[in-house]
N, C-alpha and C positions, 0 to 999 in steps of 0.2 A: 538261747543262752541268757544267763543273768549275772548279777554281780559276783556270785560265788564262783562262777566260771572264770571271772577275771582274776581272782586270787589264785586259782589253779593254774591259769595260763602264765602268771608271773612265776609261780613255783616251778613250772615245767622248764622255763628258761633258766631259772636260777641254778638248777641242778644239771644243766646240760654241760657237756665238755666245752662247748663254745663259750659259755659264760665263765667257766673256770679258767680259761686260757686268755681271756681278754681283760686288760686293765680297765677299759672303758665300761665293760659290763658291770663291774662292781659298783660304779657310780650310777649306772642306769638302774640297777636293781633297787638301790636305795631310793632313787627318785620315783620309780614306779610304785613302790610300796607306800611312799609318802602320798602320792596322788591317790592311790587306792584308799588309804586311811582317811583322807579328807574328802572322799566322795567326788573326786575330780576325774574319774574314768567312767564313761557312760557307753552303753550299747543301745543304739537307737537308729531309726531310719533317717539317713541323711542324703539319700540319693540312689543312683543306680548301683547294681552290684559291683561294677568296675571301680567305684570309689570305695576304697577299703577303710579309710578313716582319716582323721585330721587332728592337728594340734593347733589350738587358737592362742597359745601363750599362757593359758591357765588350765585348760581341760583337754583330755584326750577323748575323742568321740570315735567309737568303732561302729561301722555301718552294719546294722543288722541284716540289711539286704545282701551284703557280701557274704556274711556267715551263712545265711539261710539258703544261699545259692549252692552251697557245698553239701556233700554227703555228711551225715551226722558224725561219722568217724573222723572227719577231717577238721571239724570246727574248732576243737581245742587248739590244735596246731596252728590253724589260721589266725585265731584270736591272739595267740602268743606271738606270732610273727608281726601282726599289726601293732601290738603293744611295744615290741622291740623297736620297730621302725619309728613310730610316733614318739616313743620315749626318747630316742636319740635326739629328735628335734628339741625335746625339753631340756637336754643337758649339753648340747653342742651349740655354740653360738659362733657361726661363721657367715661370710657373705653367702647369699642365697644358693648359688650353684654348688659351692663346696659343701654347704650344709646338707643339701639334698643328696649329694654323693655319699657323704658320711653316714647319712641315715639309712643308706641301702647296703653298705658293706657288711655290717654285723648281721643283719637279717639274712643276707645271702649265705654267709658261713653257717648260720644257724639252720637255714633251710637245708643245706647240704647234709648236716648232721641228722636232721629229721628224716631225710630220704634214705640214708644209710649211715649208721646202723639203727637210727631211731634214738629216742630219749625216754628214759624211764620216768614214768609219771609218779612222782613222789606223793602227789595228792591222792593216789589210789592205794597207798600203803599206810595203814591197813585198809583193805577194801571196804567200801560202803556196803551196807546190807544188800545182799544179792549181787554184788559186783565182784570184781577181782582186780588185782594189781595188773598193770599193763605197761607195755612199751608203746609210746606214741610214735607212729611211723607214717610218713607221707609217701604213698606209692606213686610211681610215675605212671602216666603223665597227668596227675590229678590237679596240679597247680601250675599250669603252663606259663603264667606270668612270672612266677618265681624261677622256673626253669630257664626262661629266656634271659632273665637278669643274671642268673648264675653262669650261663654260657657266655653272655656278653662280658662279664668280669673276667672269665678265663681267657678271653681274647683281648683284654685291655680295651674293650669297647663299651664299658658301662656308660661312659659319657654320651656315646651315640644313642644308646637305649634311652637315656634320660631325655635327650633333645627330640626323640621321636614320639614322646608321650606327653600329653597335657600341654601346658603352655610354658614349659621350662625354657624353651629356646627364646622366649621373650625377655629373659634375663641377660641375654648375650649383649656384650658391648665390645668395641674394637680393642680396647686395652686387654680385656680378659682373653680374647682370642690370641693376641700377640704373646701374652704371658704364658699361654698354655699350648702353643703350637707344637712344641717339642715333647709334651707330656703324653703318657699312655701310648708309647711306641711311635709317637710323632704323627705328622700329617698323613704319611703314607698308610697309616693304620685307621684313619677315619673313614667312615662310610661315606659314599658319595653324597647322600642327603645331608650329612653334617657339613661336608665341605661346601655344599651349596648354601646352607644357612650362614656359614661363616662369610662367604663372599657377599651375600645379601646385606649383612650387617656392615662389613668393611666398605662396601660401595657407597654407603651413606655418609662416609667421612670425607672431608675436604683436605685431609692431611695425608701427604704422600707417605709418611711414616707408616700409616696403616694400609693405604691402598696398594702399596708395593707387595704386601703379603698376599694379595689376590693372585699375583703371578706365581708365587711359591705354591699356592694351593692348586692352581691350574696345572702347573708343571708336574704335580704328583700323580696326575691321572694317567692310567695305563691303557684304557680301552675306550672305544666309542660308547659302549653301554654305560660305563662309569661316567663318562663326560656328559652324556645326555641326562642321566639321573641327577647329576650335580647341578647342571644348568636349569633343569626343571624346578629345582628347589631354590635357586638363587634369586628369584624375583625379577625385577625390571631389568631387561637387557639394556635399555637406554641408560639406566643409572650406572650399570657396569661400564658401558662405553665412556660415559662422562668421567667416571672415576679413573679410567685408564688413559684418558686423553693426555694429561700432563706427563704421565710416565712414558708414553710412547715417544715423547720428544727428547727424552734424556738418553744420553749415549749408552748408559749401563742397562737401561730397561727397554729401550725401543726395539732392539733386536729380539728380545725375549717375546715382546708382544707380537712381532711379525712371525716368529717361529710358531707361536701358538695359533695364530690365524691361519697359517698355511697348513698346519697339521690337522686342524679340526674344521677348516673351511668356514670360518665365522669371522665377522667383523667385531673386533674388540676395542676399536676406537672409531671416532666419527669419520675420519678419512678412510677411503677404501684401501684395503691392503694391496701391496704390490703384487704383480703376477708371479706365480711360482717359477723358479728357474727351470730351464729346459735342459 
């Protein structure tokens, strides 16, 4: 693919129903065209096919290895999806985690339109010599990464998908976790691996305002399999015990710690738990 395909990919998105129904899309299209007209969009090899592209603050780079890993009939749609994702980074200025979430929402809705019913390719009308006008459609399951994100969004678990890929979980901090604990259908809707990442970050704090939330997260667990998956992701068990030591001495939190220890057969603070009632 070359720079002419970039123009076609922008046009494909511009005439999609997704773009027509989104206020942000109008700003995005203007930005993408400006980047294109100033030669600030490039297709080049920048890594493995799993890296689709990036935005460095001035240029969008689309990974040729990603495009070449796909069947020829999918490449225009894939290029268009990457441009929409990276282009959102160019127009949205939020703290890192929110920025990454925002950059995924519009591409997911666009991907859904591409899978059914498809998007008419205005660049093919009138057709080039020997070509024909066409509907660009992405058949399942040809883009599994996009399908997984679409499914995650439908379940309000896009944040879980995000933290399970790349190094986005390194952006977590205790205040962000507390602020967002009730979002996306709440802590009960978080995957166990996400809960574990939250606990690992909260356990590093010396502030009971944050460490008390560890108990809220642990109390949301419903099964042994979920508990084990959460704790496998939580990191140092010693750090968790230290974090919960002070809480275990407080009248409002101590019984909660004991209940969790008895239920899951684990030491959550440095003193051994009392024996279970007979």
